[in-house]
Every structure is written in C-alpha cells, then in structure tokens.
C-alpha positions as semicolon CSV with decimal commas, in nm:
position;residue;x (nm);y (nm);z (nm)
1;M;1,968;-1,718;-1,192
2;S;1,924;-1,577;-0,814
3;E;1,582;-1,626;-0,625
4;M;1,369;-1,317;-0,662
5;A;1,269;-1,135;-0,317
6;K;0,913;-1,044;-0,232
7;Y;0,830;-0,673;-0,131
8;L;0,521;-0,519;-0,026
9;L;0,463;-0,178;-0,153
10;L;0,204;0,011;0,127
11;I;0,071;0,331;-0,011
12;Y;-0,001;0,568;0,250
13;G;-0,153;0,933;0,194
14;N;-0,402;1,144;0,371
15;E;-0,745;1,039;0,361
16;Q;-0,964;1,330;0,366
17;L;-0,768;1,441;0,060
18;W;-0,804;1,109;-0,130
19;E;-1,159;1,126;-0,038
20;A;-1,210;1,490;-0,192
21;R;-1,082;1,410;-0,525
22;S;-1,262;1,479;-0,830
23;P;-1,415;1,238;-1,098
24;E;-1,120;1,347;-1,314
25;E;-0,841;1,316;-1,056
26;I;-0,979;0,984;-0,988
27;K;-0,993;0,841;-1,351
28;D;-0,627;1,009;-1,397
29;L;-0,530;0,769;-1,056
30;H;-0,695;0,472;-1,214
31;A;-0,469;0,546;-1,547
32;G;-0,175;0,575;-1,357
33;H;-0,232;0,214;-1,175
34;A;-0,283;0,104;-1,514
35;A;0,046;0,242;-1,646
36;F;0,230;0,088;-1,309
37;A;0,086;-0,240;-1,384
38;A;0,168;-0,232;-1,735
39;A;0,510;-0,132;-1,619
40;A;0,574;-0,383;-1,377
41;G;0,403;-0,668;-1,563
42;D;0,483;-1,012;-1,393
43;A;0,614;-0,849;-1,107
44;I;0,297;-0,788;-0,970
45;L;0,197;-1,104;-0,748
46;G;-0,119;-0,929;-0,611
47;G;-0,263;-0,588;-0,476
48;H;-0,578;-0,391;-0,349
49;E;-0,722;-0,049;-0,277
50;L;-0,848;-0,055;0,094
51;E;-1,197;0,070;0,211
52;S;-1,180;0,388;0,436
53;S;-1,018;0,359;0,757
54;T;-1,365;0,424;0,914
55;T;-1,419;0,071;0,816
56;A;-1,133;-0,080;1,004
57;T;-1,123;-0,305;1,320
58;S;-0,857;-0,319;1,502
59;L;-0,706;-0,594;1,760
60;R;-0,534;-0,505;2,056
61;G;-0,339;-0,733;2,319
62;T;-0,414;-0,720;2,670
63;V;-0,308;-0,861;3,002
64;S;-0,561;-1,161;3,000
65;G;-0,439;-1,244;2,655
66;R;-0,772;-1,183;2,534
67;P;-0,752;-0,955;2,206
68;T;-0,967;-0,678;2,220
69;P;-1,149;-0,519;1,903
70;T;-1,204;-0,155;1,836
71;D;-1,356;0,004;1,563
72;G;-1,116;0,205;1,362
73;T;-0,720;0,212;1,297
74;F;-0,471;0,123;1,540
75;L;-0,297;0,443;1,539
76;E;-0,433;0,819;1,540
77;T;-0,233;0,952;1,246
78;K;-0,322;1,177;0,911
79;E;-0,175;0,955;0,671
80;V;-0,353;0,580;0,642
81;L;-0,279;0,264;0,467
82;G;-0,481;0,316;0,112
83;G;-0,389;0,013;-0,081
84;Y;-0,115;-0,223;-0,157
85;Y;0,061;-0,448;-0,404
86;L;0,260;-0,749;-0,322
87;V;0,579;-0,752;-0,617
88;E;0,879;-0,989;-0,675
89;A;1,200;-0,833;-0,777
90;P;1,557;-0,937;-0,784
91;D;1,658;-0,689;-0,455
92;L;1,567;-0,378;-0,313
93;D;1,685;-0,130;-0,599
94;A;1,421;-0,307;-0,813
95;A;1,181;-0,282;-0,609
96;I;1,224;0,096;-0,515
97;A;1,246;0,153;-0,912
98;L;0,877;-0,017;-0,943
99;A;0,763;0,178;-0,649
100;E;0,855;0,495;-0,792
101;K;0,614;0,440;-1,092
102;L;0,317;0,454;-0,830
103;P;0,076;0,773;-0,928
104;E;0,054;0,841;-0,560
105;L;0,419;0,964;-0,551
106;S;0,331;1,259;-0,750
107;A;0,106;1,386;-0,449
108;A;0,263;1,543;-0,152
109;H;0,041;1,396;0,102
110;S;0,113;1,058;-0,019
111;G;0,426;0,804;0,026
112;V;0,495;0,430;-0,046
113;E;0,699;0,193;0,233
114;I;0,892;-0,080;0,066
115;R;0,897;-0,371;0,306
116;P;1,081;-0,685;0,214
117;I;0,872;-1,006;0,290
118;R;1,005;-1,271;0,543
119;E;0,992;-1,633;0,368
120;A;0,936;-1,901;0,624
121;S;1,249;-2,099;0,701
C-alpha cells in the first residue's frame, strides 16, 4: 500500500461578494461544505473558514532582518484567501476530485488552489 500525500485546498474568492451573501446563500454554502465533508470523510485532516482579510496582519522582511508587521493582507488583490482544508489523498488526481466538490466552485468569482504539502525529510 502506498503512502498517502497531504494537500492544502486553498479557497479564494471575492470577499465583497462573500460578505454580501443573503442568509439563504450562507445556509446553502454551509450545506455544501457539509456535503463536501461527508464525501471526503477521513480524507479531511483539518480546515477552517478565515476571518475577513481586514483582520489580517502581514510580516514583511527588511534589510535589517527585523520583520515589520503591517495591517491587512500582503498583496492588493480582488481575490482573498477565505478558508482551507488539509486533506490526505493517494495522488494529485484524487486531491483534485475532492476539491471539485467544494461549493465555492459553483461561483464564478471563487476558485480553489491545490498545493502539495512538503514533508520534512
């Protein structure tokens, strides 16, 4: 039996559109995530929705070597990271198949990035 790999499913989207959702849309989104969790089962190792990007603090490196904290996200962009799942899958194709079940992919302004976890050697 081959060892399972770990993947981070990063959920991105337009935060203004996320915050403008109706209570019914939020209910549907939660139901979509419950369906995703049921389909993924034990493959999900963890995951969380993130607070608004306005609550973010970023650290930037400096010439002096002392990081400088700043309020907000690191980059100016329309799409922000809204949440993530850490999953285990036998290969990238299986991780993609899991990610395709995320409800955000039914919205034109959202997307999911799949990144393999680099295991310590």
